[in-house]
All heavy atoms as TSV, in Angstrom:
chain	resi	resn	atom	element	x	y	z
A	1	MET	N	N	22.988	-68.202	134.046
A	1	MET	CA	C	22.943	-67.527	132.769
A	1	MET	C	C	24.242	-67.760	131.988
A	1	MET	O	O	24.210	-68.003	130.796
A	1	MET	CB	C	22.690	-66.033	133.034
A	1	MET	CG	C	22.561	-65.234	131.791
A	1	MET	SD	S	21.026	-65.636	130.967
A	1	MET	CE	C	21.041	-64.480	129.675
A	2	LYS	N	N	25.369	-67.631	132.688
A	2	LYS	CA	C	26.653	-67.826	132.041
A	2	LYS	C	C	26.805	-69.277	131.581
A	2	LYS	O	O	27.335	-69.540	130.501
A	2	LYS	CB	C	27.771	-67.455	133.005
A	2	LYS	CG	C	29.129	-67.424	132.374
A	2	LYS	CD	C	30.148	-66.904	133.364
A	2	LYS	CE	C	31.507	-66.817	132.723
A	2	LYS	NZ	N	32.519	-66.335	133.650
A	3	PHE	N	N	26.312	-70.213	132.388
A	3	PHE	CA	C	26.355	-71.630	132.018
A	3	PHE	C	C	25.531	-71.887	130.762
A	3	PHE	O	O	25.948	-72.637	129.877
A	3	PHE	CB	C	25.838	-72.482	133.183
A	3	PHE	CG	C	25.718	-73.942	132.835
A	3	PHE	CD1	C	26.849	-74.730	132.717
A	3	PHE	CD2	C	24.483	-74.512	132.605
A	3	PHE	CE1	C	26.753	-76.061	132.384
A	3	PHE	CE2	C	24.372	-75.841	132.278
A	3	PHE	CZ	C	25.508	-76.633	132.167
A	4	LEU	N	N	24.372	-71.261	130.662
A	4	LEU	CA	C	23.505	-71.443	129.495
A	4	LEU	C	C	24.165	-70.913	128.226
A	4	LEU	O	O	24.100	-71.546	127.173
A	4	LEU	CB	C	22.165	-70.745	129.743
A	4	LEU	CG	C	21.094	-70.944	128.686
A	4	LEU	CD1	C	20.747	-72.429	128.557
A	4	LEU	CD2	C	19.867	-70.131	129.015
A	5	ILE	N	N	24.837	-69.790	128.328
A	5	ILE	CA	C	25.541	-69.222	127.175
A	5	ILE	C	C	26.693	-70.130	126.755
A	5	ILE	O	O	26.883	-70.402	125.568
A	5	ILE	CB	C	26.036	-67.796	127.497
A	5	ILE	CG1	C	24.848	-66.858	127.650
A	5	ILE	CG2	C	26.977	-67.294	126.407
A	5	ILE	CD1	C	25.215	-65.480	128.142
A	6	ASN	N	N	27.459	-70.613	127.721
A	6	ASN	CA	C	28.578	-71.506	127.417
A	6	ASN	C	C	28.095	-72.809	126.800
A	6	ASN	O	O	28.695	-73.323	125.857
A	6	ASN	CB	C	29.395	-71.794	128.675
A	6	ASN	CG	C	30.235	-70.618	129.083
A	6	ASN	OD1	O	30.506	-69.733	128.298
A	6	ASN	ND2	N	30.628	-70.598	130.344
A	7	LEU	N	N	27.001	-73.340	127.334
A	7	LEU	CA	C	26.449	-74.577	126.792
A	7	LEU	C	C	25.951	-74.387	125.367
A	7	LEU	O	O	26.207	-75.220	124.493
A	7	LEU	CB	C	25.310	-75.075	127.686
A	7	LEU	CG	C	24.647	-76.368	127.246
A	7	LEU	CD1	C	25.643	-77.519	127.304
A	7	LEU	CD2	C	23.419	-76.644	128.087
A	8	SER	N	N	25.279	-73.286	125.107
A	8	SER	CA	C	24.780	-73.039	123.751
A	8	SER	C	C	25.936	-72.822	122.774
A	8	SER	O	O	25.876	-73.266	121.628
A	8	SER	CB	C	23.824	-71.854	123.736
A	8	SER	OG	O	24.490	-70.690	124.135
A	9	MET	N	N	26.997	-72.153	123.196
A	9	MET	CA	C	28.168	-71.949	122.324
A	9	MET	C	C	28.842	-73.285	122.023
A	9	MET	O	O	29.252	-73.538	120.898
A	9	MET	CB	C	29.160	-70.989	122.995
A	9	MET	CG	C	28.645	-69.602	123.216
A	9	MET	SD	S	28.891	-68.531	121.835
A	9	MET	CE	C	30.632	-68.306	121.884
A	10	PHE	N	N	28.949	-74.144	123.046
A	10	PHE	CA	C	29.555	-75.451	122.846
A	10	PHE	C	C	28.733	-76.291	121.881
A	10	PHE	O	O	29.280	-76.921	120.967
A	10	PHE	CB	C	29.695	-76.172	124.189
A	10	PHE	CG	C	30.139	-77.599	124.056
A	10	PHE	CD1	C	31.448	-77.897	123.740
A	10	PHE	CD2	C	29.237	-78.635	124.206
A	10	PHE	CE1	C	31.866	-79.200	123.594
A	10	PHE	CE2	C	29.634	-79.946	124.071
A	10	PHE	CZ	C	30.950	-80.236	123.762
A	11	LEU	N	N	27.426	-76.308	122.065
A	11	LEU	CA	C	26.562	-77.100	121.176
A	11	LEU	C	C	26.584	-76.562	119.755
A	11	LEU	O	O	26.575	-77.327	118.791
A	11	LEU	CB	C	25.134	-77.135	121.721
A	11	LEU	CG	C	24.951	-77.934	123.014
A	11	LEU	CD1	C	23.527	-77.806	123.491
A	11	LEU	CD2	C	25.334	-79.386	122.802
A	12	LEU	N	N	26.633	-75.260	119.601
A	12	LEU	CA	C	26.714	-74.665	118.270
A	12	LEU	C	C	28.014	-75.071	117.576
A	12	LEU	O	O	28.009	-75.469	116.413
A	12	LEU	CB	C	26.621	-73.144	118.369
A	12	LEU	CG	C	26.762	-72.387	117.051
A	12	LEU	CD1	C	25.561	-72.652	116.166
A	12	LEU	CD2	C	26.939	-70.916	117.305
A	13	ALA	N	N	29.119	-75.003	118.293
A	13	ALA	CA	C	30.406	-75.382	117.715
A	13	ALA	C	C	30.456	-76.880	117.444
A	13	ALA	O	O	31.006	-77.318	116.433
A	13	ALA	CB	C	31.542	-74.987	118.651
A	14	PHE	N	N	29.876	-77.679	118.317
A	14	PHE	CA	C	29.897	-79.133	118.161
A	14	PHE	C	C	29.113	-79.579	116.939
A	14	PHE	O	O	29.548	-80.451	116.182
A	14	PHE	CB	C	29.322	-79.784	119.422
A	14	PHE	CG	C	29.366	-81.279	119.403
A	14	PHE	CD1	C	30.568	-81.946	119.545
A	14	PHE	CD2	C	28.206	-82.014	119.217
A	14	PHE	CE1	C	30.609	-83.333	119.518
A	14	PHE	CE2	C	28.233	-83.391	119.195
A	14	PHE	CZ	C	29.439	-84.047	119.349
A	15	PHE	N	N	27.961	-78.988	116.698
A	15	PHE	CA	C	27.124	-79.408	115.575
A	15	PHE	C	C	27.473	-78.714	114.266
A	15	PHE	O	O	27.070	-79.156	113.192
A	15	PHE	CB	C	25.645	-79.187	115.896
A	15	PHE	CG	C	25.123	-80.164	116.908
A	15	PHE	CD1	C	24.709	-79.734	118.149
A	15	PHE	CD2	C	25.065	-81.512	116.618
A	15	PHE	CE1	C	24.240	-80.628	119.089
A	15	PHE	CE2	C	24.606	-82.420	117.546
A	15	PHE	CZ	C	24.190	-81.979	118.783
A	16	SER	N	N	28.221	-77.631	114.312
A	16	SER	CA	C	28.572	-76.947	113.069
A	16	SER	C	C	29.743	-77.628	112.356
A	16	SER	O	O	29.835	-77.565	111.134
A	16	SER	CB	C	28.889	-75.478	113.330
A	16	SER	OG	O	30.042	-75.367	114.125
A	17	PHE	N	N	30.631	-78.278	113.113
A	17	PHE	CA	C	31.748	-78.990	112.511
A	17	PHE	C	C	31.367	-80.450	112.342
A	17	PHE	O	O	30.910	-81.098	113.269
A	17	PHE	CB	C	33.009	-78.881	113.371
A	17	PHE	CG	C	33.490	-77.481	113.534
A	17	PHE	CD1	C	33.436	-76.853	114.767
A	17	PHE	CD2	C	33.980	-76.779	112.453
A	17	PHE	CE1	C	33.875	-75.569	114.928
A	17	PHE	CE2	C	34.424	-75.492	112.593
A	17	PHE	CZ	C	34.368	-74.874	113.835
A	18	SER	N	N	31.566	-80.966	111.149
A	18	SER	CA	C	31.209	-82.360	110.906
A	18	SER	C	C	32.391	-83.076	110.266
A	18	SER	O	O	33.407	-82.474	109.959
A	18	SER	CB	C	29.982	-82.441	110.007
A	18	SER	OG	O	30.268	-81.888	108.742
A	19	ASN	N	N	32.237	-84.364	110.030
A	19	ASN	CA	C	33.305	-85.179	109.455
A	19	ASN	C	C	33.232	-85.246	107.941
A	19	ASN	O	O	33.856	-86.099	107.341
A	19	ASN	CB	C	33.247	-86.590	110.030
A	19	ASN	CG	C	33.651	-86.612	111.478
A	19	ASN	OD1	O	34.348	-85.712	111.919
A	19	ASN	ND2	N	33.222	-87.609	112.198
A	20	LYS	N	N	32.502	-84.361	107.324
A	20	LYS	CA	C	32.399	-84.371	105.874
A	20	LYS	C	C	33.670	-83.785	105.264
A	20	LYS	O	O	34.272	-82.861	105.801
A	20	LYS	CB	C	31.204	-83.551	105.407
A	20	LYS	CG	C	29.882	-84.148	105.795
A	20	LYS	CD	C	28.754	-83.331	105.259
A	20	LYS	CE	C	27.433	-83.927	105.670
A	20	LYS	NZ	N	26.308	-83.131	105.194
A	21	SER	N	N	34.065	-84.339	104.149
A	21	SER	CA	C	35.224	-83.807	103.443
A	21	SER	C	C	34.847	-83.607	101.985
A	21	SER	O	O	34.067	-84.366	101.425
A	21	SER	CB	C	36.414	-84.752	103.558
A	21	SER	OG	O	36.082	-85.991	102.989
A	22	PHE	N	N	35.374	-82.589	101.390
A	22	PHE	CA	C	35.063	-82.268	100.016
A	22	PHE	C	C	36.275	-82.578	99.155
A	22	PHE	O	O	37.377	-82.122	99.424
A	22	PHE	CB	C	34.683	-80.800	99.891
A	22	PHE	CG	C	33.490	-80.440	100.718
A	22	PHE	CD1	C	33.633	-79.766	101.909
A	22	PHE	CD2	C	32.226	-80.802	100.306
A	22	PHE	CE1	C	32.545	-79.445	102.681
A	22	PHE	CE2	C	31.115	-80.489	101.076
A	22	PHE	CZ	C	31.276	-79.805	102.257
A	23	SER	N	N	36.068	-83.373	98.118
A	23	SER	CA	C	37.176	-83.752	97.255
A	23	SER	C	C	37.269	-82.780	96.082
A	23	SER	O	O	36.354	-82.011	95.800
A	23	SER	CB	C	36.975	-85.176	96.750
A	23	SER	OG	O	35.744	-85.277	96.073
A	24	LEU	N	N	38.397	-82.838	95.397
A	24	LEU	CA	C	38.643	-81.961	94.257
A	24	LEU	C	C	37.817	-82.402	93.052
A	24	LEU	O	O	37.596	-83.588	92.834
A	24	LEU	CB	C	40.120	-81.993	93.876
A	24	LEU	CG	C	41.103	-81.445	94.891
A	24	LEU	CD1	C	42.520	-81.699	94.408
A	24	LEU	CD2	C	40.888	-79.976	95.096
A	25	THR	N	N	37.412	-81.445	92.234
A	25	THR	CA	C	36.725	-81.757	90.987
A	25	THR	C	C	37.772	-82.077	89.929
A	25	THR	O	O	38.972	-81.850	90.125
A	25	THR	CB	C	35.859	-80.573	90.530
A	25	THR	OG1	O	36.703	-79.449	90.281
A	25	THR	CG2	C	34.824	-80.211	91.573
A	26	ASP	N	N	37.314	-82.594	88.795
A	26	ASP	CA	C	38.241	-82.901	87.699
A	26	ASP	C	C	38.950	-81.640	87.203
A	26	ASP	O	O	40.139	-81.667	86.889
A	26	ASP	CB	C	37.492	-83.565	86.539
A	26	ASP	CG	C	37.121	-85.001	86.848
A	26	ASP	OD1	O	37.822	-85.631	87.666
A	26	ASP	OD2	O	36.142	-85.490	86.257
A	27	TYR	N	N	38.224	-80.534	87.126
A	27	TYR	CA	C	38.824	-79.288	86.669
A	27	TYR	C	C	39.925	-78.830	87.627
A	27	TYR	O	O	40.997	-78.393	87.198
A	27	TYR	CB	C	37.748	-78.198	86.541
A	27	TYR	CG	C	38.304	-76.855	86.166
A	27	TYR	CD1	C	38.732	-76.592	84.868
A	27	TYR	CD2	C	38.431	-75.840	87.113
A	27	TYR	CE1	C	39.255	-75.363	84.524
A	27	TYR	CE2	C	38.957	-74.616	86.780
A	27	TYR	CZ	C	39.365	-74.377	85.489
A	27	TYR	OH	O	39.890	-73.160	85.150
A	28	GLN	N	N	39.679	-78.931	88.942
A	28	GLN	CA	C	40.677	-78.519	89.920
A	28	GLN	C	C	41.908	-79.418	89.872
A	28	GLN	O	O	43.030	-78.950	90.044
A	28	GLN	CB	C	40.072	-78.533	91.322
A	28	GLN	CG	C	39.051	-77.446	91.553
A	28	GLN	CD	C	38.330	-77.604	92.867
A	28	GLN	OE1	O	38.181	-78.718	93.349
A	28	GLN	NE2	N	37.877	-76.494	93.426
A	29	ILE	N	N	41.691	-80.713	89.619
A	29	ILE	CA	C	42.820	-81.645	89.503
A	29	ILE	C	C	43.670	-81.285	88.299
A	29	ILE	O	O	44.895	-81.226	88.376
A	29	ILE	CB	C	42.316	-83.096	89.425
A	29	ILE	CG1	C	41.771	-83.536	90.781
A	29	ILE	CG2	C	43.428	-84.034	88.984
A	29	ILE	CD1	C	41.136	-84.896	90.778
A	30	LYS	N	N	43.048	-81.036	87.156
A	30	LYS	CA	C	43.803	-80.675	85.944
A	30	LYS	C	C	44.534	-79.352	86.115
A	30	LYS	O	O	45.670	-79.199	85.663
A	30	LYS	CB	C	42.857	-80.597	84.754
A	30	LYS	CG	C	42.364	-81.947	84.307
A	30	LYS	CD	C	41.393	-81.833	83.156
A	30	LYS	CE	C	40.829	-83.206	82.809
A	30	LYS	NZ	N	39.804	-83.124	81.763
A	31	LYS	N	N	43.894	-78.400	86.777
A	31	LYS	CA	C	44.522	-77.099	87.006
A	31	LYS	C	C	45.734	-77.226	87.926
A	31	LYS	O	O	46.765	-76.603	87.706
A	31	LYS	CB	C	43.489	-76.147	87.618
A	31	LYS	CG	C	43.953	-74.742	87.797
A	31	LYS	CD	C	42.824	-73.894	88.372
A	31	LYS	CE	C	43.301	-72.498	88.702
A	31	LYS	NZ	N	42.246	-71.713	89.337
A	32	PHE	N	N	45.621	-78.072	88.955
A	32	PHE	CA	C	46.726	-78.289	89.889
A	32	PHE	C	C	47.874	-79.026	89.214
A	32	PHE	O	O	49.047	-78.710	89.423
A	32	PHE	CB	C	46.222	-79.067	91.109
A	32	PHE	CG	C	47.289	-79.368	92.118
A	32	PHE	CD1	C	47.720	-78.385	92.990
A	32	PHE	CD2	C	47.862	-80.617	92.186
A	32	PHE	CE1	C	48.699	-78.658	93.924
A	32	PHE	CE2	C	48.844	-80.901	93.115
A	32	PHE	CZ	C	49.267	-79.908	93.985
A	33	CYS	N	N	47.560	-80.041	88.400
A	33	CYS	CA	C	48.595	-80.870	87.785
A	33	CYS	C	C	49.235	-80.225	86.559
A	33	CYS	O	O	50.217	-80.746	86.035
A	33	CYS	CB	C	48.017	-82.229	87.408
A	33	CYS	SG	S	47.635	-83.249	88.832
A	34	LYS	N	N	48.698	-79.112	86.112
A	34	LYS	CA	C	49.263	-78.426	84.955
A	34	LYS	C	C	50.683	-77.954	85.237
A	34	LYS	O	O	51.517	-77.873	84.338
A	34	LYS	CB	C	48.370	-77.232	84.597
A	34	LYS	CG	C	48.744	-76.535	83.342
A	34	LYS	CD	C	47.729	-75.495	82.880
A	34	LYS	CE	C	46.992	-74.795	83.971
A	34	LYS	NZ	N	46.136	-73.702	83.473
A	35	LYS	N	N	51.004	-77.708	86.501
A	35	LYS	CA	C	52.319	-77.202	86.888
A	35	LYS	C	C	53.347	-78.301	87.107
A	35	LYS	O	O	54.530	-78.016	87.245
A	35	LYS	CB	C	52.179	-76.385	88.169
A	35	LYS	CG	C	51.210	-75.239	88.068
A	35	LYS	CD	C	50.941	-74.642	89.405
A	35	LYS	CE	C	49.793	-73.649	89.328
A	35	LYS	NZ	N	49.351	-73.202	90.647
A	36	GLU	N	N	52.915	-79.546	87.164
A	36	GLU	CA	C	53.814	-80.669	87.458
A	36	GLU	C	C	54.550	-81.133	86.204
A	36	GLU	O	O	54.154	-80.840	85.077
A	36	GLU	CB	C	53.012	-81.839	88.033
A	36	GLU	CG	C	52.302	-81.512	89.326
A	36	GLU	CD	C	53.247	-81.263	90.478
A	36	GLU	OE1	O	54.265	-81.967	90.555
A	36	GLU	OE2	O	52.956	-80.368	91.283
A	37	ARG	N	N	55.630	-81.895	86.404
A	37	ARG	CA	C	56.398	-82.430	85.278
A	37	ARG	C	C	55.631	-83.515	84.540
A	37	ARG	O	O	55.471	-83.474	83.334
A	37	ARG	CB	C	57.725	-83.003	85.759
A	37	ARG	CG	C	58.754	-81.974	86.036
A	37	ARG	CD	C	60.070	-82.634	86.304
A	37	ARG	NE	N	61.095	-81.636	86.525
A	37	ARG	CZ	C	62.340	-81.907	86.784
A	37	ARG	NH1	N	62.724	-83.157	86.879
A	37	ARG	NH2	N	63.210	-80.950	86.947
A	38	SER	N	N	55.185	-84.514	85.269
A	38	SER	CA	C	54.437	-85.612	84.653
A	38	SER	C	C	52.949	-85.403	84.945
A	38	SER	O	O	52.444	-85.778	85.996
A	38	SER	CB	C	54.918	-86.956	85.195
A	38	SER	OG	O	54.818	-86.959	86.598
A	39	VAL	N	N	52.277	-84.792	83.995
A	39	VAL	CA	C	50.890	-84.389	84.181
A	39	VAL	C	C	49.977	-85.608	84.314
A	39	VAL	O	O	49.123	-85.661	85.201
A	39	VAL	CB	C	50.432	-83.489	83.004
A	39	VAL	CG1	C	48.969	-83.119	83.146
A	39	VAL	CG2	C	51.287	-82.240	82.945
A	40	LEU	N	N	50.165	-86.602	83.475
A	40	LEU	CA	C	49.266	-87.761	83.482
A	40	LEU	C	C	49.365	-88.559	84.776
A	40	LEU	O	O	48.348	-88.978	85.337
A	40	LEU	CB	C	49.549	-88.668	82.281
A	40	LEU	CG	C	49.190	-88.079	80.916
A	40	LEU	CD1	C	49.578	-89.039	79.806
A	40	LEU	CD2	C	47.710	-87.776	80.840
A	41	SER	N	N	50.567	-88.760	85.265
A	41	SER	CA	C	50.714	-89.511	86.517
A	41	SER	C	C	50.157	-88.717	87.700
A	41	SER	O	O	49.597	-89.287	88.634
A	41	SER	CB	C	52.172	-89.886	86.761
A	41	SER	OG	O	52.946	-88.731	86.956
A	42	CYS	N	N	50.285	-87.401	87.647
A	42	CYS	CA	C	49.732	-86.557	88.702
A	42	CYS	C	C	48.205	-86.655	88.717
A	42	CYS	O	O	47.593	-86.793	89.778
A	42	CYS	CB	C	50.169	-85.114	88.491
A	42	CYS	SG	S	49.454	-83.935	89.648
A	43	ILE	N	N	47.590	-86.604	87.542
A	43	ILE	CA	C	46.129	-86.700	87.439
A	43	ILE	C	C	45.645	-88.054	87.930
A	43	ILE	O	O	44.684	-88.143	88.703
A	43	ILE	CB	C	45.673	-86.427	85.983
A	43	ILE	CG1	C	45.889	-84.956	85.636
A	43	ILE	CG2	C	44.212	-86.799	85.794
A	43	ILE	CD1	C	45.628	-84.614	84.188
A	44	GLU	N	N	46.315	-89.123	87.510
A	44	GLU	CA	C	45.915	-90.468	87.944
A	44	GLU	C	C	46.056	-90.623	89.454
A	44	GLU	O	O	45.178	-91.200	90.112
A	44	GLU	CB	C	46.760	-91.522	87.235
A	44	GLU	CG	C	46.448	-91.673	85.774
A	44	GLU	CD	C	47.387	-92.638	85.066
A	44	GLU	OE1	O	48.264	-93.223	85.734
A	44	GLU	OE2	O	47.243	-92.801	83.848
A	45	ASN	N	N	47.138	-90.094	90.009
A	45	ASN	CA	C	47.385	-90.198	91.443
A	45	ASN	C	C	46.304	-89.455	92.234
A	45	ASN	O	O	45.758	-89.975	93.214
A	45	ASN	CB	C	48.769	-89.637	91.773
A	45	ASN	CG	C	49.155	-89.838	93.209
A	45	ASN	OD1	O	48.618	-90.688	93.888
A	45	ASN	ND2	N	50.095	-89.035	93.662
A	46	LEU	N	N	45.973	-88.229	91.818
A	46	LEU	CA	C	44.967	-87.456	92.539
A	46	LEU	C	C	43.568	-88.057	92.377
A	46	LEU	O	O	42.767	-88.011	93.314
A	46	LEU	CB	C	44.980	-86.005	92.074
A	46	LEU	CG	C	46.160	-85.175	92.558
A	46	LEU	CD1	C	46.102	-83.777	91.982
A	46	LEU	CD2	C	46.205	-85.110	94.059
A	47	GLN	N	N	43.272	-88.619	91.210
A	47	GLN	CA	C	41.966	-89.265	91.031
A	47	GLN	C	C	41.853	-90.511	91.903
A	47	GLN	O	O	40.788	-90.798	92.448
A	47	GLN	CB	C	41.732	-89.599	89.572
A	47	GLN	CG	C	41.418	-88.382	88.728
A	47	GLN	CD	C	41.260	-88.696	87.259
A	47	GLN	OE1	O	41.664	-89.757	86.799
A	47	GLN	NE2	N	40.689	-87.760	86.524
A	48	LYS	N	N	42.951	-91.241	92.057
A	48	LYS	CA	C	42.946	-92.415	92.928
A	48	LYS	C	C	42.752	-91.993	94.380
A	48	LYS	O	O	41.961	-92.599	95.115
A	48	LYS	CB	C	44.250	-93.190	92.788
A	48	LYS	CG	C	44.319	-94.454	93.627
A	48	LYS	CD	C	45.662	-95.132	93.466
A	48	LYS	CE	C	45.776	-96.363	94.309
A	48	LYS	NZ	N	45.722	-96.085	95.741
A	49	LYS	N	N	43.433	-90.927	94.795
A	49	LYS	CA	C	43.274	-90.434	96.156
A	49	LYS	C	C	41.855	-89.926	96.392
A	49	LYS	O	O	41.286	-90.114	97.468
A	49	LYS	CB	C	44.279	-89.317	96.444
A	49	LYS	CG	C	45.684	-89.820	96.638
A	49	LYS	CD	C	46.619	-88.703	97.004
A	49	LYS	CE	C	48.027	-89.233	97.187
A	49	LYS	NZ	N	48.961	-88.197	97.605
A	50	ARG	N	N	41.262	-89.291	95.377
A	50	ARG	CA	C	39.895	-88.797	95.509
A	50	ARG	C	C	38.917	-89.949	95.694
A	50	ARG	O	O	38.031	-89.897	96.548
A	50	ARG	CB	C	39.506	-87.971	94.289
A	50	ARG	CG	C	38.059	-87.477	94.342
A	50	ARG	CD	C	37.676	-86.662	93.160
A	50	ARG	NE	N	37.755	-87.451	91.951
A	50	ARG	CZ	C	37.592	-86.962	90.746
A	50	ARG	NH1	N	37.364	-85.685	90.571
A	50	ARG	NH2	N	37.674	-87.736	89.686
A	51	SER	N	N	39.092	-91.026	94.921
A	51	SER	CA	C	38.183	-92.162	95.058
A	51	SER	C	C	38.360	-92.845	96.409
A	51	SER	O	O	37.382	-93.269	97.030
A	51	SER	CB	C	38.386	-93.159	93.919
A	51	SER	OG	O	39.637	-93.782	94.004
A	52	ASP	N	N	39.608	-92.935	96.892
A	52	ASP	CA	C	39.847	-93.510	98.220
A	52	ASP	C	C	39.199	-92.646	99.306
A	52	ASP	O	O	38.623	-93.165	100.259
A	52	ASP	CB	C	41.341	-93.653	98.500
A	52	ASP	CG	C	41.978	-94.781	97.709
A	52	ASP	OD1	O	41.233	-95.624	97.167
A	52	ASP	OD2	O	43.220	-94.814	97.625
A	53	LEU	N	N	39.280	-91.329	99.154
A	53	LEU	CA	C	38.697	-90.413	100.127
A	53	LEU	C	C	37.177	-90.537	100.149
A	53	LEU	O	O	36.561	-90.533	101.208
A	53	LEU	CB	C	39.108	-88.985	99.813
A	53	LEU	CG	C	38.677	-87.894	100.778
A	53	LEU	CD1	C	39.346	-88.108	102.121
A	53	LEU	CD2	C	39.028	-86.537	100.224
A	54	GLN	N	N	36.571	-90.674	98.985
A	54	GLN	CA	C	35.118	-90.810	98.915
A	54	GLN	C	C	34.647	-92.150	99.476
A	54	GLN	O	O	33.533	-92.255	99.977
A	54	GLN	CB	C	34.634	-90.646	97.479
A	54	GLN	CG	C	34.745	-89.210	96.991
A	54	GLN	CD	C	34.417	-89.069	95.521
A	54	GLN	OE1	O	34.372	-90.036	94.783
A	54	GLN	NE2	N	34.190	-87.833	95.099
A	55	LYS	N	N	35.507	-93.173	99.416
A	55	LYS	CA	C	35.166	-94.479	99.984
A	55	LYS	C	C	35.343	-94.501	101.490
A	55	LYS	O	O	34.904	-95.426	102.150
A	55	LYS	CB	C	36.026	-95.576	99.358
A	55	LYS	CG	C	35.712	-95.847	97.920
A	55	LYS	CD	C	36.660	-96.874	97.346
A	55	LYS	CE	C	36.435	-97.051	95.862
A	55	LYS	NZ	N	37.443	-97.956	95.272
A	56	GLY	N	N	36.013	-93.490	102.041
A	56	GLY	CA	C	36.204	-93.407	103.483
A	56	GLY	C	C	37.552	-93.883	103.959
A	56	GLY	O	O	37.793	-93.982	105.158
A	57	LYS	N	N	38.454	-94.175	103.035
A	57	LYS	CA	C	39.794	-94.606	103.420
A	57	LYS	C	C	40.648	-93.377	103.734
A	57	LYS	O	O	40.416	-92.287	103.238
A	57	LYS	CB	C	40.448	-95.397	102.291
A	57	LYS	CG	C	39.711	-96.665	101.935
A	57	LYS	CD	C	40.399	-97.374	100.797
A	57	LYS	CE	C	39.654	-98.626	100.389
A	57	LYS	NZ	N	40.276	-99.258	99.221
A	58	PHE	N	N	41.659	-93.567	104.567
A	58	PHE	CA	C	42.591	-92.499	104.880
A	58	PHE	C	C	43.587	-92.340	103.743
A	58	PHE	O	O	44.017	-93.313	103.140
A	58	PHE	CB	C	43.342	-92.794	106.177
A	58	PHE	CG	C	42.467	-92.728	107.393
A	58	PHE	CD1	C	42.141	-93.876	108.081
A	58	PHE	CD2	C	41.973	-91.518	107.830
A	58	PHE	CE1	C	41.339	-93.825	109.194
A	58	PHE	CE2	C	41.169	-91.451	108.951
A	58	PHE	CZ	C	40.855	-92.606	109.631
A	59	ILE	N	N	43.969	-91.093	103.466
A	59	ILE	CA	C	44.966	-90.819	102.439
A	59	ILE	C	C	46.072	-89.966	103.053
A	59	ILE	O	O	45.873	-89.286	104.052
A	59	ILE	CB	C	44.364	-90.108	101.206
A	59	ILE	CG1	C	43.737	-88.767	101.596
A	59	ILE	CG2	C	43.345	-90.980	100.522
A	59	ILE	CD1	C	43.331	-87.932	100.424
A	60	GLU	N	N	47.238	-90.012	102.424
A	60	GLU	CA	C	48.365	-89.207	102.871
A	60	GLU	C	C	48.487	-88.011	101.944
A	60	GLU	O	O	48.544	-88.159	100.721
A	60	GLU	CB	C	49.647	-90.028	102.831
A	60	GLU	CG	C	50.844	-89.297	103.346
A	60	GLU	CD	C	52.090	-90.161	103.332
A	60	GLU	OE1	O	51.957	-91.374	103.513
A	60	GLU	OE2	O	53.172	-89.608	103.125
A	61	ILE	N	N	48.529	-86.836	102.518
A	61	ILE	CA	C	48.607	-85.611	101.730
A	61	ILE	C	C	49.963	-84.969	101.962
A	61	ILE	O	O	50.268	-84.534	103.077
A	61	ILE	CB	C	47.489	-84.630	102.122
A	61	ILE	CG1	C	46.132	-85.288	101.915
A	61	ILE	CG2	C	47.591	-83.345	101.319
A	61	ILE	CD1	C	44.977	-84.496	102.442
A	62	PRO	N	N	50.808	-84.892	100.921
A	62	PRO	CA	C	52.119	-84.260	101.106
A	62	PRO	C	C	51.975	-82.735	101.190
A	62	PRO	O	O	51.097	-82.148	100.568
A	62	PRO	CB	C	52.886	-84.667	99.852
A	62	PRO	CG	C	51.848	-84.914	98.833
A	62	PRO	CD	C	50.643	-85.427	99.579
A	63	VAL	N	N	52.844	-82.122	101.965
A	63	VAL	CA	C	52.836	-80.664	102.115
A	63	VAL	C	C	54.019	-80.119	101.343
A	63	VAL	O	O	55.155	-80.482	101.594
A	63	VAL	CB	C	52.931	-80.281	103.603
A	63	VAL	CG1	C	52.979	-78.761	103.755
A	63	VAL	CG2	C	51.770	-80.868	104.366
A	64	LYS	N	N	53.723	-79.238	100.393
A	64	LYS	CA	C	54.790	-78.637	99.596
A	64	LYS	C	C	55.192	-77.305	100.237
A	64	LYS	O	O	54.331	-76.515	100.607
A	64	LYS	CB	C	54.310	-78.399	98.172
A	64	LYS	CG	C	54.023	-79.682	97.434
A	64	LYS	CD	C	53.672	-79.429	96.007
A	64	LYS	CE	C	53.432	-80.746	95.300
A	64	LYS	NZ	N	53.097	-80.548	93.895
A	65	PRO	N	N	56.486	-77.035	100.338
A	65	PRO	CA	C	56.926	-75.773	100.941
A	65	PRO	C	C	56.615	-74.596	100.018
A	65	PRO	O	O	56.552	-74.726	98.796
A	65	PRO	CB	C	58.430	-75.965	101.112
A	65	PRO	CG	C	58.791	-77.002	100.125
A	65	PRO	CD	C	57.609	-77.886	99.971
A	66	TYR	N	N	56.377	-73.472	100.643
A	66	TYR	CA	C	56.063	-72.257	99.883
A	66	TYR	C	C	57.324	-71.685	99.275
A	66	TYR	O	O	58.347	-71.520	99.942
A	66	TYR	CB	C	55.428	-71.235	100.827
A	66	TYR	CG	C	55.149	-69.909	100.169
A	66	TYR	CD1	C	54.114	-69.769	99.254
A	66	TYR	CD2	C	55.924	-68.803	100.456
A	66	TYR	CE1	C	53.853	-68.562	98.657
A	66	TYR	CE2	C	55.673	-67.577	99.878
A	66	TYR	CZ	C	54.628	-67.464	98.976
A	66	TYR	OH	O	54.377	-66.264	98.383
A	67	LYS	N	N	57.277	-71.387	97.966
A	67	LYS	CA	C	58.426	-70.774	97.284
A	67	LYS	C	C	58.092	-69.334	96.977
A	67	LYS	O	O	57.026	-69.006	96.472
A	67	LYS	CB	C	58.711	-71.525	95.983
A	67	LYS	CG	C	59.159	-72.933	96.189
A	67	LYS	CD	C	59.453	-73.597	94.858
A	67	LYS	CE	C	59.848	-75.034	95.067
A	67	LYS	NZ	N	60.049	-75.732	93.787
A	68	ARG	N	N	59.019	-68.460	97.277
A	68	ARG	CA	C	58.779	-67.041	97.020
A	68	ARG	C	C	59.061	-66.678	95.601
A	68	ARG	O	O	59.791	-67.174	94.888
A	68	ARG	CB	C	59.647	-66.203	97.929
A	68	ARG	CG	C	59.205	-66.313	99.352
A	68	ARG	CD	C	59.952	-65.353	100.191
A	68	ARG	NE	N	59.489	-65.504	101.558
A	68	ARG	CZ	C	59.769	-64.679	102.504
A	68	ARG	NH1	N	60.525	-63.636	102.259
A	68	ARG	NH2	N	59.328	-64.865	103.713
């Protein structure tokens, strides 16, 4: 019984997580880049990364530190 429960939990977790990724919409890109210094270059950069992500290529995502 315990094995059956563990197996069902494993299969549920295995099939619920997939390799799909969701890219940003144009509105989200503009909203994010509104805070940057060079808005146009930020928009172009994120749109290029979005197209690479949709094609299945790997992209590098920088992590910005949290400011209080």
